[in-house]
C-alpha positions in Angstrom: 168.6 76.2 164.3 169.9 74.3 161.3 173.3 73.9 163.0 171.7 72.8 166.3 169.6 70.1 164.5 172.8 68.9 162.7 174.7 68.7 166.0 171.8 66.7 167.7 171.6 64.4 164.7 175.4 63.9 164.7 175.3 63.1 168.4 172.6 60.5 168.0 174.5 58.9 165.2 177.7 58.7 167.2 175.8 57.1 170.1 174.1 54.6 167.9 177.3 53.6 166.1 180.0 53.9 168.8 178.1 54.0 172.1 178.6 56.4 175.0 182.4 56.2 174.6 182.3 57.3 171.0 179.8 60.1 171.8 182.0 61.5 174.6 185.0 61.3 172.3 183.1 63.2 169.6 182.0 65.9 172.1 185.6 66.4 173.4 186.8 66.8 169.8 184.1 69.3 169.0 184.9 71.4 172.1 188.6 71.3 171.8 189.2 71.4 168.1 185.9 71.7 166.3 183.7 74.7 165.3 182.4 75.4 168.8 183.7 79.0 168.7 181.9 79.7 165.3 178.7 78.0 166.5 178.6 80.1 169.7 179.1 83.3 167.7 176.1 82.4 165.6 174.0 81.7 168.7 174.8 85.0 170.4 171.8 87.4 170.0 172.9 90.8 168.7 170.7 93.7 169.2 171.5 96.7 166.9 169.8 99.1 169.3 172.0 98.1 172.2 175.2 98.2 170.2 174.2 101.7 168.9 173.4 102.9 172.4 176.6 101.6 173.9 178.8 103.3 171.2 176.8 106.5 171.3 177.1 106.7 175.1 180.8 105.8 174.8 181.3 108.6 172.4 179.7 111.1 174.7 181.7 109.9 177.8 185.0 109.1 176.0 185.1 110.7 172.5 188.7 109.8 172.2 187.9 106.1 172.6 184.6 105.8 170.8 183.6 107.0 167.3 180.6 109.2 166.5 180.0 107.1 163.3 177.2 104.5 162.9 178.9 101.1 163.6 176.7 99.4 161.1 177.4 102.0 158.3 178.3 100.4 155.0 180.9 101.9 152.8 181.2 100.9 149.1 184.8 100.9 148.1 187.0 99.7 145.3 188.7 96.5 146.6 192.0 97.5 145.1 192.1 100.3 147.7 192.4 97.7 150.5 196.0 96.8 150.2 197.2 96.2 153.7 195.9 94.1 156.6 196.2 94.1 160.4 195.7 91.1 162.7 193.6 90.7 165.8 196.8 90.5 167.9 197.9 93.9 166.6 194.5 95.6 166.9 191.4 94.5 168.9 188.5 94.0 166.4 185.9 96.1 168.3 183.1 97.9 166.5 183.1 101.7 167.1 186.4 102.0 168.8 189.2 104.6 168.4 192.8 103.6 169.0 196.1 105.5 168.7 199.4 103.8 168.1 201.3 102.6 165.0 199.0 99.7 164.0 198.0 101.6 160.9 201.5 101.8 159.6 201.5 98.0 158.9 203.4 96.9 155.7 201.7 93.5 155.7 200.0 93.2 152.3 196.7 91.3 152.0 197.9 89.8 148.7 200.7 88.1 150.6 198.4 86.0 152.7 198.1 82.3 152.0 194.3 82.6 151.6 194.6 85.1 148.8 197.5 83.4 147.0 195.7 80.0 147.1 192.4 81.4 145.9 194.2 83.2 143.0 195.9 80.0 142.0 192.7 78.0 142.1 190.5 80.5 140.2 193.0 82.0 137.8 195.3 79.1 137.2 192.9 76.2 137.7 195.0 74.6 140.4 193.0 72.0 142.3 192.3 73.0 145.9 194.2 70.0 147.2 197.4 71.4 145.7 197.1 74.8 147.3 198.8 75.9 150.4 195.5 76.9 152.0 194.1 73.4 151.6 197.4 71.7 152.8 197.5 74.0 155.9 194.0 73.1 156.9 194.5 69.4 156.2 197.7 69.3 158.3 196.0 71.1 161.2 193.1 68.7 161.2 195.3 65.7 161.0 197.1 66.9 164.1 193.9 67.5 165.9 194.2 71.3 165.8 191.2 73.7 165.4 190.6 75.1 161.9 187.9 77.4 160.7 184.7 75.8 159.5 186.0 72.2 159.8 185.8 69.5 162.5 187.6 66.8 160.6 189.4 66.2 157.3 186.1 64.9 155.9 184.7 68.4 156.1 187.3 69.8 153.7 185.5 69.0 150.4 182.3 70.8 151.5 184.3 73.8 152.9 186.1 74.4 149.6 183.0 73.7 147.6 181.4 76.7 149.5 184.3 78.9 148.3 183.7 77.8 144.7 180.0 78.7 145.2 180.8 82.0 146.7 183.1 82.8 143.7 180.4 81.9 141.2 177.7 84.0 143.0 179.9 87.1 143.1 181.1 86.8 139.5 177.7 85.9 138.0 175.3 87.8 140.2 177.4 90.7 141.4 178.5 91.6 144.9 175.7 91.7 147.4 175.5 92.9 151.0 174.7 90.5 153.8 171.4 92.2 154.3 170.4 91.6 150.7 171.5 88.0 150.9 169.6 87.4 154.1 166.4 88.8 152.6 166.6 86.3 149.7 168.0 83.3 151.6 168.0 83.8 155.4 168.9 80.3 156.5 171.9 80.0 154.2 173.2 83.5 155.0 172.9 82.9 158.8 174.6 79.4 158.4 177.6 80.9 156.6 178.1 83.7 159.1 181.1 82.4 161.0 182.5 85.7 162.1 179.9 87.9 163.7 177.1 87.7 166.2 174.7 89.0 163.5 174.7 89.0 159.7 174.3 92.8 159.9 177.8 93.0 161.4 179.3 90.5 158.9 180.4 92.7 156.0 184.1 92.8 155.0 185.8 94.3 158.1 188.3 97.2 157.7 189.8 99.7 160.0 190.9 103.2 159.0 194.4 104.6 159.6 195.5 108.1 160.5 195.6 109.2 156.8 192.4 107.4 155.7 194.1 104.2 154.6 191.6 101.3 154.5 193.2 98.3 156.3 191.7 94.8 156.1 190.9 93.7 159.6 188.6 90.7 160.4 185.7 89.2 158.5 185.3 88.7 154.8 188.7 87.6 153.7 187.3 85.2 151.1 185.0 87.8 149.8 187.7 90.4 149.5 190.1 87.9 147.9 187.5 86.9 145.3 186.6 90.5 144.6 190.2 91.3 143.9 190.8 88.3 141.8 187.6 88.8 139.8 188.3 92.5 139.4 185.0 93.6 141.0 184.4 97.3 141.0 182.9 97.8 144.5 182.5 95.8 147.7 180.6 96.6 150.9 182.8 97.1 154.0 182.2 98.1 157.6 184.6 100.0 159.8 185.6 98.4 163.1 188.4 100.8 164.4 189.4 104.3 163.5 192.8 105.7 164.3 192.7 108.5 166.8 194.1 111.0 164.3 191.5 110.1 161.7 188.7 110.4 164.3 190.0 113.8 165.1 189.6 114.7 161.5 186.0 113.6 161.6 185.4 115.7 164.7 187.0 118.7 163.1 184.8 118.5 160.0 181.7 118.2 162.2 182.7 121.1 164.4 183.5 123.5 161.5 181.1 122.1 158.9 183.8 122.8 156.4 186.3 120.8 154.4 189.7 120.3 155.9 193.1 121.2 154.4 193.7 118.2 152.1 191.3 118.2 149.2 191.4 114.4 149.2 189.8 113.9 152.6 186.3 115.2 151.8 186.0 112.5 149.1 186.8 109.7 151.5 183.7 107.4 151.9 184.0 107.7 155.7 183.1 111.4 155.5 179.9 111.1 153.4 177.7 110.9 156.5 179.0 114.2 158.0 179.6 116.3 154.9 
């Protein structure tokens, strides 16, 4: 509701200052290049029960396409274990799904991303945001009228990067917290900052699991993961979106036999704690 009130207030202000022409121009900019997508995501009602039911039914009908695992399950892992990343174009970011293919063999390192490099320069080398590639990239896109996450105009950039500074301070000073914990303490702010998922309960750092158990950064939580790595945080909360078909087969084998599989490393994997 906070975002809706802001949009109404902004519309009234545009009309009062620039008339109907200014209002229409502002609406067009918001739809084409603003945060419409993020705002719509936050407005979509997400029902945990329905999502559970859909994936549970999918697993019964198509066990090779849907996992048996709880889609909202949280794994606490060392952020240093998440070394590689996969994009939405390479792998659909769908909760509870099982996919085969070579997507898990990606050699794209998370630490090679502009976001991580820029946050590292800012927090460890005291480089001003304005001199980082991350800031420059967003600035250039906005100047060209292109959409960019969390910003409708160049004027939004100071607040956007101030939020990252605040996130860093909270994680370093207060420890890493789950979205559920944050929502219980400050629901309005937690919901407002949720730009990635229909519900805060689905907005932990997103990973997918490869055929050999590799945790691969997918969508959601890139700022949190970057800060956790930079600040040398011991554990972060992640949620699994996709599992490789071979990894899901390993889960199925453990459940069927109720015994550990051949490799002694697999039973200690956090994704197996719910079935061992």
